[in-house]
Each structure stands twice: as C-alpha cells, then as structure tokens.
RODO-2510 file (C-alpha; in nm, 4 decimals, decimal comma):
residues 281
     n   res          X          Y          Z
     1     m    13,9383     2,0292     7,2892
     2     q    14,2037     1,7469     7,1876
     3     s    13,9050     1,5080     7,0216
     4     h    13,8737     1,8146     6,7792
     5     l    14,2213     1,8338     6,7013
     6     i    14,2667     1,4626     6,6276
     7     i    13,9668     1,4810     6,4233
     8     s    14,1115     1,7914     6,2252
     9     c    14,4321     1,5897     6,1710
    10     l    14,2462     1,3335     6,0177
    11     k    14,0847     1,5068     5,7504
    12     r    14,4227     1,7141     5,6432
    13     a    14,5614     1,3668     5,6302
    14     a    14,2805     1,2476     5,4333
    15     v    14,3088     1,5390     5,1704
    16     a    14,6651     1,4939     5,1347
    17     a    14,6151     1,1466     5,0561
    18     l    14,3271     1,2359     4,8335
    19     l    14,5302     1,4689     4,5999
    20     v    14,8445     1,2279     4,6129
    21     t    14,6275     0,9869     4,4640
    22     v    14,4816     1,2407     4,2097
    23     v    14,8492     1,3849     4,0901
    24     g    14,9414     1,0029     4,0766
    25     c    14,6722     0,9096     3,8709
    26     g    14,7524     1,2373     3,6482
    27     t    15,1037     1,1009     3,5996
    28     e    14,9901     0,7428     3,5266
    29     v    14,7270     0,8511     3,2419
    30     i    15,0132     1,1021     3,1044
    31     s    15,2252     0,7864     3,1054
    32     y    15,0068     0,5628     2,9273
    33     n    14,9148     0,7968     2,6530
    34     r    15,2452     0,8735     2,5210
    35     e    15,3312     0,4718     2,6045
    36     f    15,0546     0,3902     2,3338
    37     r    15,1334     0,7000     2,1301
    38     q    15,4994     0,6528     2,0874
    39     r    15,4262     0,2299     2,0065
    40     g    15,1193     0,3757     1,7731
    41     i    15,4340     0,5549     1,5374
    42     d    15,6616     0,2812     1,6134
    43     q    15,4026     0,0764     1,4181
    44     y    15,3125     0,3267     1,1690
    45     n    15,6570     0,3340     1,0915
    46     n    15,6603    -0,0089     1,0143
    47     n    15,3731    -0,0058     0,7895
    48     d    15,1719    -0,1906     1,0653
    49     y    14,8251     0,0569     1,0249
    50     p    14,6089    -0,1494     1,1905
    51     n    14,7872    -0,2223     1,5048
    52     a    14,8905     0,1489     1,4978
    53     a    14,5321     0,2706     1,4508
    54     s    14,4811     0,0416     1,7669
    55     s    14,7098     0,1998     1,9434
    56     f    14,6339     0,6097     1,8746
    57     a    14,3126     0,4920     1,9403
    58     n    14,3630     0,3519     2,3113
    59     a    14,6365     0,6922     2,3376
    60     l    14,3166     0,8757     2,2444
    61     r    14,1125     0,7176     2,5244
    62     q    14,3736     0,8059     2,7788
    63     e    14,4358     1,1576     2,6721
    64     p    14,1199     1,3019     2,3916
    65     g    14,3372     1,6160     2,3303
    66     d    14,5926     1,4430     2,1983
    67     y    14,6216     1,5906     1,8867
    68     t    14,8875     1,4430     1,7545
    69     s    14,7479     1,0692     1,7979
    70     r    14,4090     1,1812     1,6187
    71     y    14,6184     1,2863     1,3289
    72     f    14,8309     0,9655     1,2860
    73     q    14,5030     0,7656     1,3314
    74     g    14,3554     0,9582     1,0590
    75     l    14,6517     0,8559     0,8772
    76     c    14,6287     0,4602     0,9474
    77     e    14,2718     0,4664     0,8793
    78     e    14,3494     0,6540     0,5230
    79     h    14,6370     0,4161     0,4101
    80     m    14,3623     0,1541     0,5073
    81     g    14,0825     0,2551     0,2773
    82     k    13,8683     0,4513     0,5197
    83     l    13,8925     0,7832     0,3477
    84     q    13,5353     0,9257     0,5350
    85     q    13,7103     0,8153     0,8496
    86     a    14,0240     0,9415     0,8060
    87     i    13,8448     1,3028     0,6819
    88     e    13,6447     1,3247     1,0299
    89     q    13,9665     1,2606     1,1952
    90     y    14,1678     1,5206     1,0400
    91     r    13,8715     1,7454     1,0707
    92     t    13,8385     1,7294     1,4309
    93     t    14,1709     1,7250     1,4954
    94     l    14,1776     2,0878     1,3360
    95     e    13,8788     2,1681     1,6178
    96     v    14,1351     1,9988     1,9123
    97     m    14,4154     2,2559     1,8321
    98     n    14,1919     2,5205     1,8119
    99     s    14,1022     2,4560     2,2020
   100     s    14,4460     2,3504     2,3158
   101     m    14,7227     2,5955     2,4174
   102     e    15,0269     2,4151     2,2282
   103     g    14,7791     2,3033     1,9370
   104     k    14,7260     2,6697     1,8442
   105     g    15,1233     2,7613     1,8609
   106     d    15,1874     2,4496     1,6849
   107     s    15,1854     2,6300     1,3528
   108     k    15,4114     2,3566     1,1540
   109     f    15,1837     2,0438     1,2452
   110     r    14,8584     2,2185     1,1611
   111     s    15,0227     2,2708     0,8285
   112     r    15,0471     1,9050     0,8144
   113     v    14,7014     1,8228     0,8925
   114     v    14,5315     2,1175     0,6662
   115     n    14,7417     1,9615     0,4384
   116     s    14,5537     1,5926     0,4418
   117     y    14,2328     1,7152     0,5145
   118     a    14,2582     1,8668     0,1646
   119     e    14,4657     1,6073    -0,0053
   120     a    14,1626     1,3224     0,1393
   121     i    13,8376     1,5723     0,0382
   122     g    14,0348     1,5852    -0,3230
   123     r    14,0657     1,2041    -0,3661
   124     e    13,6650     1,1638    -0,2911
   125     p    13,4800     0,9782    -0,5392
   126     d    13,1770     1,2330    -0,4118
   127     r    13,3171     1,5236    -0,2250
   128     t    13,0183     1,7451    -0,2488
   129     g    12,9366     1,6730     0,1094
   130     d    13,2750     1,7683     0,2083
   131     l    13,2740     2,0817    -0,0080
   132     g    12,9662     2,2046     0,0648
   133     a    13,0613     2,2189     0,4137
   134     l    13,3613     2,4082     0,3896
   135     e    13,1935     2,6160     0,1540
   136     n    12,9388     2,6976     0,3882
   137     r    13,1635     2,8455     0,6676
   138     p    13,2353     3,1701     0,7702
   139     p    13,5012     3,2943     0,5425
   140     s    13,8615     3,2356     0,7141
   141     v    14,2169     3,2399     0,5869
   142     e    14,2331     2,8319     0,6878
   143     t    13,8769     2,7625     0,5116
   144     c    13,9755     2,9366     0,1637
   145     f    14,3341     2,7955     0,1572
   146     i    14,1833     2,4108     0,2041
   147     l    13,9448     2,5199    -0,0689
   148     a    14,2094     2,6207    -0,2773
   149     k    14,3977     2,3213    -0,2465
   150     i    14,1130     2,1043    -0,3470
   151     y    14,0018     2,2836    -0,6206
   152     r    14,3710     2,3047    -0,7534
   153     q    14,3932     1,9028    -0,7115
   154     n    14,0910     1,8521    -0,8981
   155     g    14,1934     2,0837    -1,1797
   156     d    13,9826     2,3783    -1,0980
   157     a    14,2026     2,6765    -1,1951
   158     d    13,9611     2,9465    -1,1810
   159     s    13,8120     2,8214    -0,8438
   160     a    14,1494     2,7760    -0,6853
   161     i    14,2539     3,0864    -0,8055
   162     s    13,9626     3,2818    -0,6559
   163     r    13,9649     3,0776    -0,3371
   164     f    14,3378     3,1720    -0,3253
   165     q    14,2951     3,5397    -0,3930
   166     q    14,0007     3,5334    -0,0945
   167     a    14,3005     3,3371     0,1379
   168     q    14,5519     3,6397     0,0555
   169     q    14,3106     3,9208     0,0743
   170     l    14,1860     3,7588     0,4273
   171     d    14,5935     3,7748     0,5435
   172     p    14,8335     3,9523     0,3428
   173     r    15,1477     3,8040     0,5126
   174     n    15,0480     3,4605     0,5175
   175     s    15,3899     3,3354     0,3759
   176     d    15,1466     2,9938     0,2910
   177     v    14,9350     3,1169     0,0865
   178     a    15,1462     3,3289    -0,1024
   179     k    15,3900     3,0397    -0,1730
   180     e    15,0981     2,7910    -0,2700
   181     y    14,9242     3,0828    -0,4944
   182     g    15,2981     3,1492    -0,6879
   183     l    15,3462     2,7907    -0,7409
   184     y    15,0490     2,7143    -0,8976
   185     l    15,0626     2,9946    -1,0965
   186     e    15,4238     2,9104    -1,2175
   187     q    15,2425     2,5695    -1,2841
   188     l    14,9790     2,7216    -1,4926
   189     g    15,2044     2,9235    -1,6747
   190     q    15,1274     3,2369    -1,5880
   191     t    15,4607     3,3583    -1,5339
   192     q    15,4206     3,6840    -1,4902
   193     r    15,1692     3,6587    -1,1771
   194     a    15,3566     3,3964    -1,0374
   195     e    15,6651     3,5873    -1,0289
   196     a    15,4768     3,8664    -0,8614
   197     q    15,3416     3,6111    -0,5940
   198     l    15,6495     3,3986    -0,5474
   199     r    15,8346     3,7546    -0,4914
   200     r    15,5803     3,8690    -0,2197
   201     a    15,6338     3,4712    -0,0783
   202     y    16,0118     3,5722    -0,0799
   203     t    15,9542     3,8636     0,1073
   204     l    15,7696     3,7053     0,3535
   205     n    15,9782     3,4501     0,4225
   206     s    16,3193     3,4260     0,2622
   207     n    16,4488     3,0629     0,3964
   208     d    16,1731     2,8742     0,1807
   209     d    16,3840     2,6441    -0,0249
   210     e    16,0835     2,5781    -0,2579
   211     v    16,0265     2,9751    -0,3527
   212     n    16,3948     2,9895    -0,3863
   213     a    16,3763     2,7360    -0,6412
   214     a    16,0796     2,8302    -0,7843
   215     l    16,2226     3,2268    -0,8444
   216     r    16,5331     3,0909    -1,0085
   217     r    16,3318     2,8945    -1,2358
   218     l    16,1686     3,2058    -1,3487
   219     g    16,5043     3,3841    -1,3952
   220     i    16,5064     3,5342    -1,0754
   221     i    16,8172     3,5018    -0,8666
   222     p    16,7271     3,5528    -0,4681
   223     g    16,8382     3,8017    -0,2605
   224     p    16,8148     4,1406    -0,0306
   225     s    16,6945     4,2903    -0,3572
   226     l    16,3460     4,1448    -0,3488
   227     k    16,2702     4,2354    -0,0065
   228     g    15,9994     4,4862     0,0009
   229     d    15,9385     4,4804    -0,3793
   230     d    15,5391     4,4210    -0,3304
   231     g    15,4867     4,7326    -0,0453
   232     l    15,4931     4,4670     0,2656
   233     e    15,7492     4,6360     0,4102
   234     k    15,7470     4,9140     0,5360
   235     p    15,9811     5,2560     0,5374
   236     m    16,2009     5,3159     0,8819
   237     l    16,0583     5,6230     1,0322
   238     p    16,3573     5,7593     1,2818
   239     l    16,2545     5,6755     1,6577
   240     g    16,1533     6,0015     1,9221
   241     p    15,9624     6,3300     1,8046
   242     l    15,9652     6,5094     1,4893
   243     p    16,1979     6,8006     1,5079
   244     e    15,9709     7,0923     1,5075
   245     v    15,9712     7,3493     1,1776
   246     d    16,0893     7,7296     1,2891
   247     l    15,8248     7,9117     1,0807
   248     s    15,9839     8,2073     1,1311
   249     t    16,2613     8,1818     1,0422
   250     s    16,1489     7,9828     0,7202
   251     s    15,9148     8,2861     0,6398
   252     k    16,1550     8,5504     0,5918
   253     q    16,3566     8,3252     0,3454
   254     p    16,3793     8,5668    -0,0133
   255     s    16,1686     8,4523    -0,2667
   256     q    16,3056     8,3068    -0,5639
   257     q    16,2982     8,5382    -0,8853
   258     p    16,1510     8,3884    -1,1862
   259     g    16,4802     8,2212    -1,3637
   260     a    16,7225     8,2806    -1,1092
   261     t    16,9921     8,0203    -1,0304
   262     p    16,9460     7,8349    -0,7437
   263     n    17,1216     7,8516    -0,4674
   264     p    17,3433     7,5557    -0,4697
   265     s    17,3816     7,4957    -0,1082
   266     e    16,9627     7,5127    -0,0853
   267     p    16,7892     7,1018    -0,1092
   268     t    16,5507     7,2099    -0,4282
   269     g    16,2720     6,9141    -0,3545
   270     a    15,9891     6,9997    -0,1159
   271     i    16,0148     6,8686     0,2550
   272     g    15,9645     6,5175     0,2998
   273     s    15,9588     6,4306    -0,0332
   274     t    16,2051     6,1718    -0,1611
   275     g    16,3173     6,0380    -0,4852
   276     s    16,1838     5,7419    -0,4680
   277     g    15,9401     5,4966    -0,3702
   278     a    15,8600     5,1319    -0,3423
   279     p    15,6632     5,0342    -0,6332
   280     h    15,3008     4,8984    -0,5549
   281     d    15,0784     4,5900    -0,6827
***
C-alpha cells in the first residue's frame, strides 16, 4: 500500500514538473517573439530593411500567428524591391488575422494591411495574376474595396466606381468605403455625387478629418445638421408598448359637414403622419 502511495506521489510530481516546463517554454517563446519583433521595428525605423526582415522572420519562427511581424516583413521586402514577396506577405497577414481573435478585432491595423496590399498590386508591372485571383473570389466588402483601390490607382475610373458601388451595396454602413468613394468622386470632379457620398461618410463617422476637410472644400460646413441626410439614421421610437386606440369613442365623433370650419382644438392631420421626413438617396 505504501509503495502504491509513493508511486502515485512520484507521478504527480512528474506531471507538475512537466506543466512548469511547458508553461516556462511558452513564456520563453512569447518573450523571444516580442524581442525579435521589437528589434525588427527598431531596425525598420532606421531604414535597415535587410536586418529588420531577418528579425521579423525570427519572430515568425517563434510565433507564426504574429500578424504584426508578418506585415512588417512585407514592408521590408517591398522596400528591398521584392514586390511579389511583399504582396504574398500582405495576403497572408489578412488570412492570419481572420483566424485570430485579436486580429479580427484589430480593424485599424487591418486597414493598413489592406492599403499596402492594394497599393503593392497596383505597382506591379504585370498585375494580371493578382487581379484575376481577386476578381475570382466570392464577392465581399473587403475584396471589392481592394479592387476599387487598385483600379483607382491605375486610372481605371469606371472599374473603380463599379467596385466602390458594389462594396457599398454589400455594407452600406462601412465608413471607410463611403469616405474613399467620396474622396475619389471629388478627385474626378463629380461634385454632386461626391457631396452625397461625403455626407454619408460624415453620418457614419463625423470625426474623420479628411471627410470634414473635403466637405469644407465643397462649401459645406460639417455639423449635426448633416446627420441622417441620406436616411441612414432611423427615427426614434417611443419605449414601451404603443397606447391602444379606443375605437368606440372615436366612432361617436360627429362627422364634419362639407364646407364647415374645422374645430381649432382638433388636429387636422392623419394619425401617425408627420410634417416632414428624412430625404432618401
């Protein structure tokens, strides 16, 4: 009996030691990953792109899901003239972010990756392959937005506008799409359409400096009066159940004779009607 107890204690001790080792290794891996990544960022900021790329590669060997290091590695490769490798890193970064809880919520960083990805494809001497791959994907807001950016960069206004419109149809509340679409229309000199898009962008995000500046260039002062002009905002509804209408009482009201003067104490409009409504696109 005593020997069984000793063996059991030894097993527990071995398991505990193994757990300590595993946790310790995990901490060490995270520590090395962050160390390499920070070293790479410092080297990148000093324009030392070859060594920065090496540091980011080491960080990724420690943690393949480190989308920040992967993105910066792409930037390094782009600076070193390795455009195709950079595009692949940007594409992979977006895929890694899709499978990461942190990456899914990091919309600001994702916007940076999307911009770099589109701009890099736009600079390719022969972008047929990458464009074809994007065009063959199932339609999504991000894919249409990337295509719009590429076509805009390469002066294909018709294709860019078509893709901006498609992206906006897929997600009417996407402020980035509304903003870039409006700025592009302004750039093309399509003032009336640009104003409508920039008003929409302002409704979605009134704190965007570029949108506010563009509105001022069009002679429009940003302010609360612009909110809801495109019907994005819904009217406020009272909280709680609506009061019931006593039909027996209303049916006993005397009918108005033709030509008679209405009672000034009674409303002349229909129940539920309003004097004005928000204009729609």
